[in-house]
FIRO-271433 format. One record per residue (C-alpha): residue number from 1; residue in one letter; x, y, z. Coordinates in Angstrom, 1 decimal, padded with zeros to 4 digits, always signed. Last residue first. Example, Ala and Ser with C-alpha at 12.3 -4.5 7.8 and 13.67 -1.06 7.14 Angstrom:
% FIRO-271433
num:2&residu:S&px:+013.7&py:-001.1&pz:+007.1
num:1&residu:A&px:+012.3&py:-004.5&pz:+007.8
This chain:
% FIRO-271433
num:399&residu:X&px:+104.0&py:+108.5&pz:+075.0
num:398&residu:X&px:+106.3&py:+106.9&pz:+077.6
num:397&residu:X&px:+105.8&py:+109.7&pz:+080.1
num:396&residu:X&px:+102.0&py:+109.6&pz:+080.0
num:395&residu:X&px:+101.8&py:+105.8&pz:+079.9
num:394&residu:X&px:+104.0&py:+105.5&pz:+083.0
num:393&residu:X&px:+101.9&py:+108.0&pz:+084.8
num:392&residu:X&px:+098.7&py:+105.9&pz:+084.0
num:391&residu:X&px:+096.1&py:+107.6&pz:+081.9
num:390&residu:X&px:+092.8&py:+107.9&pz:+083.7
num:389&residu:X&px:+089.6&py:+105.9&pz:+083.3
num:388&residu:X&px:+090.6&py:+103.4&pz:+086.1
num:387&residu:X&px:+091.2&py:+106.4&pz:+088.4
num:386&residu:X&px:+087.5&py:+107.4&pz:+088.2
num:385&residu:X&px:+086.3&py:+103.9&pz:+088.9
num:384&residu:X&px:+088.6&py:+103.6&pz:+091.9
num:383&residu:X&px:+087.5&py:+107.0&pz:+093.2
num:382&residu:X&px:+083.8&py:+105.8&pz:+093.1
num:381&residu:X&px:+084.7&py:+102.6&pz:+094.9
num:380&residu:X&px:+086.5&py:+104.4&pz:+097.7
num:379&residu:X&px:+083.7&py:+106.9&pz:+098.0
num:378&residu:X&px:+081.2&py:+104.1&pz:+098.5
num:377&residu:X&px:+083.3&py:+102.6&pz:+101.3
num:376&residu:X&px:+083.6&py:+106.0&pz:+102.9
num:375&residu:X&px:+079.8&py:+106.6&pz:+102.6
num:374&residu:X&px:+079.2&py:+103.4&pz:+104.5
num:373&residu:X&px:+081.5&py:+104.5&pz:+107.3
num:372&residu:X&px:+079.9&py:+107.9&pz:+107.4
num:371&residu:X&px:+076.4&py:+106.3&pz:+107.6
num:370&residu:X&px:+077.7&py:+104.3&pz:+110.5
num:369&residu:X&px:+078.8&py:+107.3&pz:+112.4
num:368&residu:X&px:+075.6&py:+109.3&pz:+111.8
num:367&residu:X&px:+073.5&py:+106.3&pz:+112.9
num:366&residu:X&px:+075.6&py:+105.8&pz:+116.1
num:365&residu:X&px:+075.1&py:+109.4&pz:+117.2
num:364&residu:X&px:+077.7&py:+111.8&pz:+118.6
num:363&residu:X&px:+080.0&py:+112.3&pz:+115.7
num:362&residu:X&px:+082.0&py:+115.5&pz:+116.0
num:361&residu:X&px:+084.5&py:+114.4&pz:+118.7
num:360&residu:X&px:+085.1&py:+110.7&pz:+118.3
num:359&residu:X&px:+084.5&py:+110.1&pz:+114.5
num:358&residu:X&px:+085.7&py:+113.5&pz:+113.3
num:357&residu:X&px:+088.7&py:+113.7&pz:+115.5
num:356&residu:X&px:+089.8&py:+110.1&pz:+114.9
num:355&residu:X&px:+089.3&py:+110.5&pz:+111.1
num:354&residu:X&px:+091.3&py:+113.6&pz:+110.3
num:353&residu:X&px:+095.0&py:+113.0&pz:+111.0
num:352&residu:X&px:+094.9&py:+109.3&pz:+110.2
num:351&residu:X&px:+092.8&py:+109.9&pz:+107.0
num:350&residu:X&px:+095.8&py:+112.0&pz:+105.8
num:349&residu:X&px:+097.2&py:+108.5&pz:+105.4
num:348&residu:X&px:+095.9&py:+108.3&pz:+101.8
num:347&residu:X&px:+097.6&py:+111.4&pz:+100.6
num:346&residu:X&px:+100.9&py:+110.7&pz:+102.4
num:345&residu:X&px:+101.0&py:+107.1&pz:+101.3
num:344&residu:X&px:+100.4&py:+108.0&pz:+097.6
num:343&residu:X&px:+103.3&py:+110.5&pz:+097.9
num:342&residu:X&px:+105.5&py:+108.0&pz:+099.7
num:341&residu:X&px:+105.1&py:+105.4&pz:+097.0
num:340&residu:X&px:+105.4&py:+108.0&pz:+094.3
num:339&residu:X&px:+108.9&py:+108.9&pz:+095.5
num:338&residu:X&px:+110.0&py:+105.3&pz:+095.2
num:337&residu:X&px:+108.1&py:+105.2&pz:+091.8
num:336&residu:X&px:+110.2&py:+108.0&pz:+090.4
num:335&residu:X&px:+112.9&py:+106.5&pz:+088.3
num:334&residu:X&px:+111.0&py:+103.3&pz:+087.6
num:333&residu:X&px:+108.3&py:+105.2&pz:+085.7
num:332&residu:X&px:+105.0&py:+105.0&pz:+087.6
num:331&residu:X&px:+102.1&py:+102.5&pz:+087.2
num:330&residu:X&px:+103.2&py:+099.1&pz:+088.5
num:329&residu:X&px:+106.0&py:+100.2&pz:+090.9
num:328&residu:X&px:+103.6&py:+102.8&pz:+092.4
num:327&residu:X&px:+100.5&py:+100.6&pz:+092.5
num:326&residu:X&px:+101.8&py:+097.8&pz:+094.6
num:325&residu:X&px:+100.8&py:+099.5&pz:+097.9
num:324&residu:X&px:+097.2&py:+099.9&pz:+096.8
num:323&residu:X&px:+096.8&py:+096.2&pz:+095.9
num:322&residu:X&px:+098.2&py:+095.0&pz:+099.3
num:321&residu:X&px:+096.1&py:+097.6&pz:+101.2
num:320&residu:X&px:+092.6&py:+097.2&pz:+099.7
num:319&residu:X&px:+092.3&py:+093.8&pz:+101.4
num:318&residu:X&px:+092.4&py:+095.8&pz:+104.7
num:317&residu:X&px:+088.7&py:+096.5&pz:+104.0
num:316&residu:X&px:+088.3&py:+092.8&pz:+104.4
num:315&residu:X&px:+088.2&py:+093.3&pz:+108.1
num:314&residu:X&px:+084.6&py:+094.3&pz:+107.7
num:313&residu:X&px:+083.8&py:+090.6&pz:+107.6
num:312&residu:X&px:+085.4&py:+089.7&pz:+110.9
num:311&residu:X&px:+084.0&py:+092.9&pz:+112.5
num:310&residu:X&px:+080.5&py:+092.0&pz:+111.4
num:309&residu:X&px:+080.8&py:+088.4&pz:+112.7
num:308&residu:X&px:+082.2&py:+089.5&pz:+116.0
num:307&residu:X&px:+079.5&py:+092.2&pz:+116.3
num:306&residu:X&px:+076.8&py:+089.6&pz:+115.5
num:305&residu:X&px:+078.0&py:+087.5&pz:+118.4
num:304&residu:X&px:+078.2&py:+090.4&pz:+120.8
num:303&residu:X&px:+074.7&py:+091.8&pz:+120.1
num:302&residu:X&px:+074.2&py:+095.2&pz:+121.7
num:301&residu:X&px:+071.1&py:+095.4&pz:+119.5
num:300&residu:X&px:+071.9&py:+098.8&pz:+118.0
num:299&residu:X&px:+075.6&py:+098.0&pz:+118.0
num:298&residu:X&px:+075.1&py:+094.6&pz:+116.4
num:297&residu:X&px:+072.9&py:+096.1&pz:+113.6
num:296&residu:X&px:+075.6&py:+098.6&pz:+112.8
num:295&residu:X&px:+078.3&py:+096.0&pz:+112.8
num:294&residu:X&px:+076.2&py:+093.9&pz:+110.4
num:293&residu:X&px:+075.7&py:+096.9&pz:+108.1
num:292&residu:X&px:+079.5&py:+097.6&pz:+108.2
num:291&residu:X&px:+080.3&py:+094.0&pz:+107.3
num:290&residu:X&px:+078.0&py:+094.0&pz:+104.3
num:289&residu:X&px:+079.5&py:+097.3&pz:+103.0
num:288&residu:X&px:+083.0&py:+096.0&pz:+103.5
num:287&residu:X&px:+082.2&py:+093.4&pz:+100.8
num:286&residu:X&px:+082.0&py:+096.1&pz:+098.2
num:285&residu:X&px:+085.1&py:+097.9&pz:+099.5
num:284&residu:X&px:+087.2&py:+094.7&pz:+099.2
num:283&residu:X&px:+085.7&py:+093.9&pz:+095.7
num:282&residu:X&px:+086.7&py:+097.4&pz:+094.5
num:281&residu:X&px:+090.2&py:+097.1&pz:+095.9
num:280&residu:X&px:+090.8&py:+093.7&pz:+094.3
num:279&residu:X&px:+089.5&py:+094.9&pz:+090.9
num:278&residu:X&px:+091.4&py:+098.2&pz:+090.9
num:277&residu:X&px:+094.7&py:+096.4&pz:+091.6
num:276&residu:X&px:+094.0&py:+093.7&pz:+088.9
num:275&residu:X&px:+093.3&py:+096.5&pz:+086.4
num:274&residu:X&px:+096.5&py:+098.2&pz:+087.4
num:273&residu:X&px:+098.5&py:+095.0&pz:+086.7
num:272&residu:X&px:+097.0&py:+094.8&pz:+083.3
num:271&residu:X&px:+097.6&py:+098.5&pz:+082.5
num:270&residu:X&px:+101.3&py:+098.2&pz:+083.5
num:269&residu:X&px:+101.6&py:+095.0&pz:+081.5
num:268&residu:X&px:+101.6&py:+091.7&pz:+083.5
num:267&residu:X&px:+098.3&py:+090.5&pz:+082.1
num:266&residu:X&px:+096.5&py:+087.3&pz:+083.4
num:265&residu:X&px:+099.1&py:+086.8&pz:+086.1
num:264&residu:X&px:+097.9&py:+090.0&pz:+087.8
num:263&residu:X&px:+094.5&py:+088.4&pz:+088.7
num:262&residu:X&px:+096.2&py:+085.5&pz:+090.5
num:261&residu:X&px:+098.5&py:+088.0&pz:+092.4
num:260&residu:X&px:+095.6&py:+090.2&pz:+093.3
num:259&residu:X&px:+093.7&py:+087.2&pz:+094.7
num:258&residu:X&px:+096.8&py:+086.3&pz:+096.8
num:257&residu:X&px:+096.9&py:+089.9&pz:+098.2
num:256&residu:X&px:+093.2&py:+089.5&pz:+098.9
num:255&residu:X&px:+093.9&py:+086.5&pz:+101.1
num:254&residu:X&px:+097.0&py:+087.8&pz:+102.7
num:253&residu:X&px:+095.5&py:+091.1&pz:+103.8
num:252&residu:X&px:+092.2&py:+089.4&pz:+104.7
num:251&residu:X&px:+094.1&py:+087.2&pz:+107.1
num:250&residu:X&px:+095.8&py:+090.1&pz:+108.9
num:249&residu:X&px:+092.6&py:+092.2&pz:+108.9
num:248&residu:X&px:+090.6&py:+089.4&pz:+110.5
num:247&residu:X&px:+093.3&py:+088.6&pz:+113.0
num:246&residu:X&px:+093.4&py:+092.2&pz:+114.3
num:245&residu:X&px:+089.7&py:+092.6&pz:+114.3
num:244&residu:X&px:+089.1&py:+089.3&pz:+116.1
num:243&residu:X&px:+091.7&py:+090.2&pz:+118.7
num:242&residu:X&px:+089.9&py:+093.5&pz:+119.4
num:241&residu:X&px:+086.5&py:+091.7&pz:+119.6
num:240&residu:X&px:+087.9&py:+089.0&pz:+121.9
num:239&residu:X&px:+089.3&py:+091.7&pz:+124.3
num:238&residu:X&px:+085.9&py:+093.5&pz:+124.3
num:237&residu:X&px:+084.2&py:+090.2&pz:+125.1
num:236&residu:X&px:+086.6&py:+089.5&pz:+128.0
num:235&residu:X&px:+086.0&py:+093.0&pz:+129.4
num:234&residu:X&px:+082.3&py:+092.5&pz:+129.2
num:233&residu:X&px:+080.3&py:+094.2&pz:+126.4
num:232&residu:X&px:+078.3&py:+097.4&pz:+126.7
num:231&residu:X&px:+078.3&py:+098.8&pz:+123.1
num:230&residu:X&px:+078.8&py:+102.3&pz:+121.6
num:229&residu:X&px:+082.5&py:+103.0&pz:+122.5
num:228&residu:X&px:+083.5&py:+099.5&pz:+121.5
num:227&residu:X&px:+082.1&py:+100.1&pz:+118.0
num:226&residu:X&px:+083.8&py:+103.5&pz:+117.6
num:225&residu:X&px:+087.1&py:+102.0&pz:+118.8
num:224&residu:X&px:+087.0&py:+099.2&pz:+116.3
num:223&residu:X&px:+085.8&py:+101.4&pz:+113.4
num:222&residu:X&px:+088.4&py:+104.1&pz:+113.8
num:221&residu:X&px:+091.8&py:+103.2&pz:+112.3
num:220&residu:X&px:+090.6&py:+100.7&pz:+109.7
num:219&residu:X&px:+087.6&py:+102.6&pz:+108.6
num:218&residu:X&px:+089.4&py:+105.9&pz:+107.9
num:217&residu:X&px:+092.3&py:+103.8&pz:+106.5
num:216&residu:X&px:+090.0&py:+102.2&pz:+104.0
num:215&residu:X&px:+088.4&py:+105.6&pz:+103.0
num:214&residu:X&px:+091.8&py:+107.1&pz:+102.3
num:213&residu:X&px:+092.9&py:+104.2&pz:+100.1
num:212&residu:X&px:+091.3&py:+105.6&pz:+096.9
num:211&residu:X&px:+092.6&py:+109.1&pz:+097.9
num:210&residu:X&px:+096.0&py:+108.4&pz:+096.5
num:209&residu:X&px:+094.4&py:+107.3&pz:+093.2
num:208&residu:X&px:+092.9&py:+110.7&pz:+092.5
num:207&residu:X&px:+095.9&py:+112.7&pz:+093.8
num:206&residu:X&px:+098.6&py:+110.7&pz:+092.1
num:205&residu:X&px:+096.6&py:+110.3&pz:+088.9
num:204&residu:X&px:+096.5&py:+114.1&pz:+088.5
num:203&residu:X&px:+100.4&py:+114.2&pz:+088.1
num:202&residu:X&px:+101.8&py:+117.4&pz:+089.5
num:201&residu:X&px:+102.7&py:+115.9&pz:+092.9
num:200&residu:X&px:+104.6&py:+113.0&pz:+091.2
num:199&residu:X&px:+106.9&py:+115.5&pz:+089.5
num:198&residu:X&px:+108.1&py:+113.9&pz:+086.3
num:197&residu:X&px:+109.2&py:+116.8&pz:+084.1
num:196&residu:X&px:+111.8&py:+114.8&pz:+082.3
num:195&residu:X&px:+112.1&py:+111.2&pz:+083.5
num:194&residu:X&px:+115.8&py:+110.3&pz:+083.4
num:193&residu:X&px:+116.6&py:+111.1&pz:+087.0
num:192&residu:X&px:+114.7&py:+111.4&pz:+090.2
num:191&residu:X&px:+116.9&py:+112.4&pz:+093.2
num:190&residu:X&px:+117.5&py:+110.6&pz:+096.4
num:189&residu:X&px:+117.2&py:+107.2&pz:+094.6
num:188&residu:X&px:+116.6&py:+104.2&pz:+097.0
num:187&residu:X&px:+119.9&py:+102.4&pz:+096.7
num:186&residu:X&px:+120.1&py:+098.7&pz:+097.2
num:185&residu:X&px:+120.8&py:+096.2&pz:+100.1
num:184&residu:X&px:+120.3&py:+092.5&pz:+100.0
num:183&residu:X&px:+118.5&py:+090.8&pz:+102.9
num:182&residu:X&px:+119.7&py:+087.8&pz:+104.9
num:181&residu:X&px:+122.0&py:+089.3&pz:+107.6
num:180&residu:X&px:+120.0&py:+092.5&pz:+108.0
num:179&residu:X&px:+116.8&py:+090.6&pz:+108.7
num:178&residu:X&px:+118.4&py:+088.7&pz:+111.6
num:177&residu:X&px:+119.7&py:+092.0&pz:+113.0
num:176&residu:X&px:+116.3&py:+093.7&pz:+112.6
num:175&residu:X&px:+114.6&py:+090.8&pz:+114.4
num:174&residu:X&px:+117.0&py:+091.2&pz:+117.3
num:173&residu:X&px:+116.6&py:+094.9&pz:+117.2
num:172&residu:X&px:+112.8&py:+094.8&pz:+117.4
num:171&residu:X&px:+112.9&py:+092.0&pz:+120.0
num:170&residu:X&px:+115.0&py:+094.2&pz:+122.3
num:169&residu:X&px:+112.4&py:+096.9&pz:+122.2
num:168&residu:X&px:+109.6&py:+094.5&pz:+122.8
num:167&residu:X&px:+111.3&py:+093.1&pz:+125.9
num:166&residu:X&px:+111.9&py:+096.5&pz:+127.2
num:165&residu:X&px:+108.4&py:+097.7&pz:+126.7
num:164&residu:X&px:+106.7&py:+094.6&pz:+128.2
num:163&residu:X&px:+109.0&py:+094.4&pz:+131.1
num:162&residu:X&px:+108.8&py:+098.1&pz:+132.0
num:161&residu:X&px:+105.0&py:+098.1&pz:+131.8
num:160&residu:X&px:+104.7&py:+095.2&pz:+134.1
num:159&residu:X&px:+107.1&py:+096.8&pz:+136.5
num:158&residu:X&px:+104.8&py:+099.8&pz:+136.7
num:157&residu:X&px:+102.4&py:+097.9&pz:+138.9
num:156&residu:X&px:+102.7&py:+094.1&pz:+139.3
num:155&residu:X&px:+104.4&py:+091.5&pz:+137.2
num:154&residu:X&px:+103.4&py:+088.2&pz:+135.6
num:153&residu:X&px:+099.7&py:+088.8&pz:+134.7
num:152&residu:X&px:+100.3&py:+092.4&pz:+133.4
num:151&residu:X&px:+103.4&py:+091.2&pz:+131.5
num:150&residu:X&px:+101.5&py:+088.4&pz:+129.8
num:149&residu:X&px:+098.6&py:+090.8&pz:+128.9
num:148&residu:X&px:+101.1&py:+093.4&pz:+127.5
num:147&residu:X&px:+102.8&py:+090.7&pz:+125.4
num:146&residu:X&px:+099.4&py:+089.6&pz:+124.1
num:145&residu:X&px:+098.4&py:+093.1&pz:+123.1
num:144&residu:X&px:+101.7&py:+093.8&pz:+121.5
num:143&residu:X&px:+101.7&py:+090.5&pz:+119.6
num:142&residu:X&px:+098.1&py:+091.2&pz:+118.3
num:141&residu:X&px:+099.2&py:+094.7&pz:+117.0
num:140&residu:X&px:+102.3&py:+093.1&pz:+115.4
num:139&residu:X&px:+100.2&py:+090.4&pz:+113.8
num:138&residu:X&px:+098.0&py:+093.3&pz:+112.5
num:137&residu:X&px:+100.9&py:+095.3&pz:+111.0
num:136&residu:X&px:+102.6&py:+092.1&pz:+109.9
num:135&residu:X&px:+099.6&py:+091.5&pz:+107.6
num:134&residu:X&px:+101.1&py:+094.3&pz:+105.4
num:133&residu:X&px:+104.1&py:+092.0&pz:+104.6
num:132&residu:X&px:+101.9&py:+089.1&pz:+103.6
num:131&residu:X&px:+099.7&py:+091.3&pz:+101.5
num:130&residu:X&px:+102.8&py:+092.9&pz:+099.9
num:129&residu:X&px:+104.1&py:+089.5&pz:+098.7
num:128&residu:X&px:+100.6&py:+088.6&pz:+097.4
num:127&residu:X&px:+100.2&py:+092.0&pz:+095.7
num:126&residu:X&px:+103.7&py:+091.8&pz:+094.1
num:125&residu:X&px:+103.5&py:+088.3&pz:+092.7
num:124&residu:X&px:+102.7&py:+089.6&pz:+089.2
num:123&residu:X&px:+106.0&py:+091.4&pz:+089.1
num:122&residu:X&px:+108.5&py:+090.6&pz:+091.9
num:121&residu:X&px:+111.9&py:+091.5&pz:+093.4
num:120&residu:X&px:+112.3&py:+095.2&pz:+092.4
num:119&residu:X&px:+108.8&py:+096.3&pz:+093.1
num:118&residu:X&px:+109.0&py:+094.3&pz:+096.4
num:117&residu:X&px:+112.0&py:+096.4&pz:+097.4
num:116&residu:X&px:+110.3&py:+099.7&pz:+096.7
num:115&residu:X&px:+107.2&py:+098.6&pz:+098.4
num:114&residu:X&px:+109.3&py:+097.7&pz:+101.5
num:113&residu:X&px:+110.2&py:+101.4&pz:+101.8
num:112&residu:X&px:+106.6&py:+102.5&pz:+101.5
num:111&residu:X&px:+105.4&py:+100.0&pz:+104.2
num:110&residu:X&px:+108.4&py:+100.6&pz:+106.5
num:109&residu:X&px:+107.4&py:+104.3&pz:+106.6
num:108&residu:X&px:+104.6&py:+103.0&pz:+109.0
num:107&residu:X&px:+107.1&py:+102.9&pz:+111.8
num:106&residu:X&px:+107.1&py:+106.7&pz:+111.8
num:105&residu:X&px:+104.2&py:+106.4&pz:+114.4
num:104&residu:X&px:+106.9&py:+105.7&pz:+117.0
num:103&residu:X&px:+107.9&py:+109.4&pz:+116.6
num:102&residu:X&px:+104.5&py:+110.5&pz:+117.8
num:101&residu:X&px:+104.6&py:+108.1&pz:+120.7
num:100&residu:X&px:+107.8&py:+109.8&pz:+121.8
num:99&residu:X&px:+105.9&py:+113.1&pz:+122.0
num:98&residu:X&px:+103.2&py:+111.6&pz:+124.1
num:97&residu:X&px:+105.8&py:+110.1&pz:+126.5
num:96&residu:X&px:+107.4&py:+113.5&pz:+126.8
num:95&residu:X&px:+103.9&py:+114.8&pz:+127.7
num:94&residu:X&px:+103.6&py:+112.2&pz:+130.5
num:93&residu:X&px:+106.7&py:+113.4&pz:+132.4
num:92&residu:X&px:+108.2&py:+110.7&pz:+134.7
num:91&residu:X&px:+110.1&py:+108.8&pz:+132.0
num:90&residu:X&px:+111.8&py:+105.5&pz:+132.7
num:89&residu:X&px:+109.3&py:+103.1&pz:+131.0
num:88&residu:X&px:+109.3&py:+105.4&pz:+127.9
num:87&residu:X&px:+113.0&py:+105.2&pz:+127.1
num:86&residu:X&px:+113.5&py:+101.7&pz:+125.7
num:85&residu:X&px:+110.3&py:+101.9&pz:+123.6
num:84&residu:X&px:+111.3&py:+105.4&pz:+122.5
num:83&residu:X&px:+114.5&py:+103.8&pz:+121.1
num:82&residu:X&px:+112.6&py:+100.9&pz:+119.4
num:81&residu:X&px:+110.0&py:+102.7&pz:+117.3
num:80&residu:X&px:+112.1&py:+105.4&pz:+115.7
num:79&residu:X&px:+114.9&py:+102.9&pz:+115.7
num:78&residu:X&px:+112.9&py:+100.6&pz:+113.4
num:77&residu:X&px:+112.7&py:+103.5&pz:+110.9
num:76&residu:X&px:+116.4&py:+104.1&pz:+111.0
num:75&residu:X&px:+117.2&py:+100.4&pz:+110.5
num:74&residu:X&px:+114.8&py:+100.2&pz:+107.5
num:73&residu:X&px:+116.4&py:+103.3&pz:+106.0
num:72&residu:X&px:+120.0&py:+101.9&pz:+106.5
num:71&residu:X&px:+118.9&py:+098.7&pz:+104.8
num:70&residu:X&px:+117.6&py:+100.6&pz:+101.8
num:69&residu:X&px:+120.7&py:+102.8&pz:+101.4
num:68&residu:X&px:+119.8&py:+106.2&pz:+100.0
num:67&residu:X&px:+116.3&py:+107.4&pz:+100.8
num:66&residu:X&px:+114.3&py:+107.5&pz:+104.0
num:65&residu:X&px:+115.5&py:+110.8&pz:+105.3
num:64&residu:X&px:+116.2&py:+112.3&pz:+101.8
num:63&residu:X&px:+112.9&py:+114.2&pz:+101.8
num:62&residu:X&px:+109.6&py:+113.2&pz:+100.1
num:61&residu:X&px:+109.2&py:+110.4&pz:+102.7
num:60&residu:X&px:+109.1&py:+113.0&pz:+105.4
num:59&residu:X&px:+105.4&py:+113.7&pz:+104.6
num:58&residu:X&px:+104.9&py:+109.9&pz:+104.6
num:57&residu:X&px:+106.1&py:+109.7&pz:+108.2
num:56&residu:X&px:+104.0&py:+112.7&pz:+109.1
num:55&residu:X&px:+100.8&py:+110.7&pz:+108.6
num:54&residu:X&px:+101.8&py:+107.8&pz:+110.7
num:53&residu:X&px:+103.0&py:+110.2&pz:+113.3
num:52&residu:X&px:+099.5&py:+111.6&pz:+113.5
num:51&residu:X&px:+098.4&py:+108.1&pz:+114.5
num:50&residu:X&px:+101.0&py:+107.8&pz:+117.2
num:49&residu:X&px:+100.2&py:+111.3&pz:+118.6
num:48&residu:X&px:+096.5&py:+110.4&pz:+118.7
num:47&residu:X&px:+097.3&py:+107.2&pz:+120.6
num:46&residu:X&px:+099.3&py:+109.2&pz:+123.2
num:45&residu:X&px:+096.7&py:+111.9&pz:+123.4
num:44&residu:X&px:+094.1&py:+109.4&pz:+124.7
num:43&residu:X&px:+095.8&py:+109.2&pz:+128.1
num:42&residu:X&px:+095.1&py:+112.9&pz:+128.6
num:41&residu:X&px:+091.4&py:+112.2&pz:+128.2
num:40&residu:X&px:+091.6&py:+109.2&pz:+130.5
num:39&residu:X&px:+093.0&py:+111.6&pz:+133.2
num:38&residu:X&px:+096.6&py:+111.8&pz:+134.4
num:37&residu:X&px:+098.4&py:+110.9&pz:+137.6
num:36&residu:X&px:+101.4&py:+109.6&pz:+135.7
num:35&residu:X&px:+101.7&py:+106.3&pz:+137.5
num:34&residu:X&px:+098.0&py:+105.9&pz:+138.3
num:33&residu:X&px:+096.7&py:+106.6&pz:+134.8
num:32&residu:X&px:+099.5&py:+104.5&pz:+133.3
num:31&residu:X&px:+098.6&py:+101.5&pz:+135.5
num:30&residu:X&px:+094.9&py:+101.8&pz:+134.7
num:29&residu:X&px:+095.7&py:+102.1&pz:+131.0
num:28&residu:X&px:+098.2&py:+099.3&pz:+130.7
num:27&residu:X&px:+096.6&py:+097.9&pz:+127.5
num:26&residu:X&px:+096.6&py:+101.3&pz:+126.0
num:25&residu:X&px:+100.4&py:+101.4&pz:+126.1
num:24&residu:X&px:+100.6&py:+098.3&pz:+123.9
num:23&residu:X&px:+098.3&py:+099.4&pz:+121.1
num:22&residu:X&px:+100.7&py:+100.3&pz:+118.3
num:21&residu:X&px:+104.1&py:+099.3&pz:+119.9
num:20&residu:X&px:+103.9&py:+095.8&pz:+118.4
num:19&residu:X&px:+103.9&py:+097.6&pz:+115.1
num:18&residu:X&px:+107.7&py:+097.6&pz:+115.0
num:17&residu:X&px:+108.0&py:+093.8&pz:+115.7
num:16&residu:X&px:+105.2&py:+093.0&pz:+113.2
num:15&residu:X&px:+106.8&py:+095.1&pz:+110.4
num:14&residu:X&px:+110.2&py:+093.4&pz:+111.0
num:13&residu:X&px:+108.6&py:+090.0&pz:+111.1
num:12&residu:X&px:+106.8&py:+090.7&pz:+107.8
num:11&residu:X&px:+110.0&py:+091.8&pz:+106.2
num:10&residu:X&px:+111.6&py:+088.5&pz:+107.2
num:9&residu:X&px:+108.7&py:+086.7&pz:+105.6
num:8&residu:X&px:+109.1&py:+088.7&pz:+102.4
num:7&residu:X&px:+112.8&py:+088.1&pz:+102.4
num:6&residu:X&px:+112.3&py:+084.4&pz:+102.7
num:5&residu:X&px:+110.0&py:+084.7&pz:+099.8
num:4&residu:X&px:+112.7&py:+086.2&pz:+097.6
num:3&residu:X&px:+115.2&py:+083.6&pz:+098.8
num:2&residu:X&px:+113.0&py:+080.8&pz:+097.4
num:1&residu:X&px:+112.2&py:+078.2&pz:+100.1
């Protein structure tokens, strides 16, 4: 196999190992409630902290924290997930656990850092490579769920939490060590040079296109929980629905990434690559409409089979991800596209800080919630159409 694609697969394993922390603690809910003597409301803060950490990770991307040596940056990001994973099972204070979950959210910085690497290794293949890597988020979520289930069946009480957390922490560093041996290092610029006046935050395209992924993340991070909150399925059905969502998003990430690659082959200029990006994202949002309508009907009818189908189709919203994350190297001057990756990620991931509160605190009715989801898909398409009419940053600075 080509060394470049070996790198892609190793990147995917790194992402999966890090995102194994995403849902793991939730799967020990009863044990956690008993161990820390907390309410379900307090338990929910740990996931909120994780999601807010996803947002803050991109805010820090504008600093020197994740710049310089590429391999060092990846090791640092994995450590933000692995070290808390080692520590959490031995803590007696719940609020320290919540704080550590916040830092585990920094794992998402891998996506922006790997975007820089993929921009160097590939051209037309970027969406496909990125789609495979992004699928690691959902394979990681599935891995964490299954590891928690195994530990829960093999050990009793808090020992099950200890085993799952310690095993997953060791796995992260083992995967990182293997990745380190095979992947070449490079420098992520700490300062932009050679592009006069190129401040990514002052470029209108950054803001318009950055928000094109905002609706997708709103749906991705809330639809599953919103659906489960409004149906009365058995525990086995709930587990199957969660697994279906993870697998669906993982597969759609790869499928739509491959479609982006095939479309990119037609024209590998900056404008041609961007046209492929817009096409894939628009199609993903359009099909998401159908999935949301099916989920809506399933909730109203409390129909488990229809919910599975709706969730499987709505998972295509993740098809926007591979295209979105290849935008910076395709549309920005090479001197600033690493910074642009974090800027686009920060703008889009602001959904993580807003969506959970809106959907679970302010939205009381199913109809209101589902209308918001449909509106989000429509907003994504409108923003894509608007951005397609704008001058690309690389066109602005080359003219």
